[in-house]
C-alpha positions in Angstrom: 11.2 -66.8 12.9 8.9 -64.1 13.1 8.4 -61.3 15.8 5.1 -59.5 15.4 5.4 -55.5 16.1 2.0 -54.0 15.3 0.8 -54.6 11.6 4.3 -55.6 10.3 6.7 -58.9 11.2 9.8 -59.4 10.5 11.1 -62.9 8.3 14.8 -63.7 9.4 16.6 -66.2 7.2 20.6 -65.9 7.5 20.9 -62.6 6.7 18.3 -61.5 4.8 15.6 -59.4 6.9 11.9 -59.1 5.1 9.3 -56.9 6.6 6.1 -58.1 6.0 2.6 -56.3 6.2 -0.4 -57.9 6.9 -3.5 -55.6 5.7 -7.1 -57.0 6.5 -10.0 -55.1 5.7 -14.0 -54.8 6.7 -16.0 -56.3 4.3 -17.6 -54.3 1.4 -19.3 -56.7 -0.7 -18.9 -56.7 -4.5 -17.4 -53.5 -4.6 -13.7 -53.6 -6.2 -13.2 -50.1 -6.4 -14.1 -49.3 -2.9 -11.5 -51.8 -1.6 -9.0 -50.4 -3.9 -9.5 -47.2 -2.1 -9.0 -48.9 0.9 -6.1 -50.4 0.4 -5.0 -47.7 -0.9 -5.4 -45.4 2.2 -4.0 -48.1 4.3 -0.7 -49.2 1.9 -0.5 -45.0 2.4 -0.2 -44.7 5.7 2.3 -47.6 6.0 5.4 -45.3 7.7 8.4 -47.1 7.4 10.1 -49.6 4.7 8.3 -52.3 4.5 9.1 -55.4 1.5 6.1 -57.2 1.3 2.1 -56.3 1.7 -0.1 -59.2 1.7 -3.7 -58.9 1.1 -6.8 -61.1 1.8 -8.5 -63.2 -0.8 -10.6 -62.0 -3.1 -9.6 -58.4 -1.9 -11.2 -56.7 -4.4 -14.5 -58.4 -3.8 -14.9 -60.6 -0.4 -15.4 -64.2 -0.9 -17.5 -64.1 -3.7 -19.5 -66.9 -5.7 -21.0 -63.8 -8.8 -17.6 -63.7 -10.5 -19.8 -61.9 -13.2 -20.2 -58.7 -10.5 -16.4 -58.2 -10.2 -14.8 -60.0 -12.6 -11.2 -58.9 -14.1 -8.7 -59.3 -16.4 -5.0 -59.4 -15.8 -4.2 -56.4 -17.8 -7.3 -54.6 -15.8 -7.8 -52.0 -13.3 -6.6 -53.9 -10.3 -3.7 -55.1 -12.0 -2.4 -52.0 -12.8 -3.5 -50.3 -9.8 -1.1 -52.9 -7.8 1.9 -52.5 -10.2 1.7 -48.6 -9.7 1.3 -49.4 -6.0 4.3 -51.5 -6.2 6.4 -49.5 -8.0 5.5 -46.4 -6.3 6.3 -48.2 -2.6 9.2 -50.2 -3.8 7.3 -53.7 -1.8 5.8 -57.0 -3.2 1.9 -57.0 -3.1 0.1 -59.9 -3.0 -3.6 -61.1 -2.7 -6.1 -63.2 -4.4 -8.6 -61.6 -6.7 -11.2 -62.8 -9.4 -9.7 -63.4 -13.2 -11.6 -64.4 -16.2 -8.7 -66.1 -18.8 -10.2 -68.4 -21.5 -13.8 -68.0 -20.7 -13.2 -69.5 -17.0 -13.3 -67.5 -13.4 -10.3 -67.8 -11.6 -9.4 -67.1 -7.8 -5.9 -66.0 -8.8 -3.3 -65.2 -6.2 -0.8 -62.8 -7.8 2.4 -62.0 -6.6 3.4 -58.4 -8.1 7.6 -57.1 -7.6 8.4 -53.6 -6.7 9.5 -54.0 -10.6 5.8 -54.6 -11.7 6.4 -57.7 -12.9 4.4 -60.9 -11.6 3.8 -64.6 -10.7 0.5 -66.0 -10.1 -1.2 -69.1 -8.8 -4.7 -70.3 -9.5 -6.5 -71.5 -6.3 -6.1 -75.7 -6.6 -8.5 -76.4 -3.3 -11.7 -74.7 -4.4 -14.0 -74.3 -0.9 -16.8 -77.1 -2.3 -19.5 -76.2 0.6 -19.6 -72.3 -0.6 -19.9 -73.9 -4.2 -16.6 -72.4 -5.1 -16.3 -75.5 -6.9 -19.6 -74.8 -9.4 -18.1 -71.5 -10.4 -14.3 -71.3 -10.5 -12.1 -73.2 -12.4 -9.2 -75.1 -10.3 -5.9 -74.3 -10.4 -3.1 -77.5 -11.3 0.1 -76.5 -9.9 1.8 -74.6 -6.9 4.3 -71.7 -7.5 7.5 -70.6 -6.1 8.3 -66.9 -5.5 11.9 -65.7 -5.5 12.0 -62.9 -4.0 14.6 -60.9 -1.7 16.8 -64.3 -1.5 13.4 -66.1 0.2 11.3 -69.3 -2.2 7.9 -68.2 -0.9 5.0 -70.8 -2.2 2.3 -68.8 -1.8 -1.2 -70.4 -1.9 -4.8 -69.5 -1.2 -7.1 -70.1 2.1 -8.7 -74.1 1.9 -5.8 -75.3 0.5 -4.7 -75.2 3.9 -6.7 -78.2 4.4 -4.4 -80.5 1.8 -0.9 -80.2 3.9 0.1 -83.0 0.9 -0.4 -80.4 -2.0 1.4 -78.1 0.6 4.4 -80.4 1.4 8.2 -79.0 0.5 8.7 -80.8 -2.1 9.7 -77.5 -4.2 12.2 -76.4 -1.5 10.8 -73.0 -0.2 11.7 -71.5 2.9 7.9 -69.7 3.8 4.7 -71.0 2.6 2.2 -68.3 2.8 -1.5 -68.8 2.3 -3.8 -65.6 1.9 -7.5 -66.2 3.3 -11.1 -65.0 3.4 -12.1 -66.4 6.6 -15.2 -65.2 8.7 -14.6 -64.4 11.9 -16.3 -68.0 13.5 -13.7 -69.6 12.0 -10.8 -67.6 13.7 -11.1 -69.4 17.0 -8.8 -72.6 16.0 -6.1 -70.0 15.3 -6.4 -67.6 18.5 -4.1 -70.1 20.1 -1.1 -70.0 17.3 -0.5 -65.7 18.0 
């Protein structure tokens, strides 16, 4: 169950409450430093304790098919920035970004804990209409993140279109999607608010 409160909502499970903040951003195309600056300001503006901050899909670049312009490593600038923010704010942060490993590009969701430790998930269902499948390598497994007594299964955008993949065989409590949809695609979800 959740309740909207401005840009935050609370998740209730038994006696465990998790305060979640979603941060959306205006598009600054393929400019990771500008995006990090924007998100850092927004995160620092949060005035009450929050447990989890959710950023969009490819939050440092927009949904780009030019990964070579924005690619990072798992020990790169954005990962160090996320780890510093989680430690300083005593909260977890999740979102996806472009990562290169072993010569392959991934649309990778990272879940960074307040300790700085992390788990990651590589997007399984790449959006072929935009050519994502031609540029990025598909992931092959889901993860379940254990955080504050919750089992969270984080997925990315187009994975939503494949319900068999997201079916609850892992006994998770929360299915969490990050996305980067154009405004025109939001109409299907406005009725769910």
